[in-house]
Steps between C-alpha positions, in 0.01 A plus 500: 500500500119513501495423128719192548276374783191548283669327205601206724142470630363510145748235380414277796129537425558429130701186585224378733242564228713311244527202738123504552445506124731202449318286757247294305135536592190303409136560421279271710144427391257331737168327437311402815212255451275276708619141511152348485363682194781704340323833545715807576547625855478877509651716771742226608819630662819386326791571733862472387780465755869490406677193643871501593749220436416344839131471412402783734243752392654844447367852515328678217168320460268602219124435492287494186123450460335299224246656266156359408670251267725372783809660342777725625860564396814683598795616291843543655544202731873423545622152417544267797287314752151634563233379740152543358193488722140532388223583746129528425194492722342154509809316366805324640815712499745409223876534545796384294862605433611555139824574318447806285738438210319608183402839363131404501334241722138387526344359817161333526389437858198280570355589839323230698207540736576427865452139595255416773641407835434165657337508842449207735201686641298476179318198359667345197234289326745369237711325762422149622396495859631232731200425722687249711688677774844354552626474857834668568803266480600326824838643608579172686432274205797305357564522125401185313 
C-alpha cells in the first residue's frame, strides 16, 4: 500500500514537471538608459508583475537590478501578459504592460528626469504680465 502511494505521488510530480516543461518560457533582456543622453542607468530596479486576463496584477513579482552598463536579464518568464516597471533614483517611474510571446525579447527603456512643477507662488519671467487689473464681472449686467 505504501509503495502504491509513493508511486502515485511520484507520477503526479512527474506529470506536473512535464506540464511545466511544456509551458513555453522566454528570455527577457533589458537595457535601461537616460532619455536625454542615452547613457546607461545602473542599479535601476526592473520589476516584473504577472497580469491576469482581467488586467489585474497577480502575485509572484520578480525584481532585477541593472549592472554598470544598464543591462539585466531573466530566463524562464512564462508566456502571457507581464507588467514591467522600472524605478531609479532621480528619474520618473516607467511602467508598461507587454505580451510575452517570443522565446527571446529585448526591451530598451529610456528613463526621463522628473519635470518641474508649476507654482503660482513663483515668478515666471517668460510669461507676459498683464499690468492692467481687470475689475470682476458685474453679476447684474445683461449680456449684449
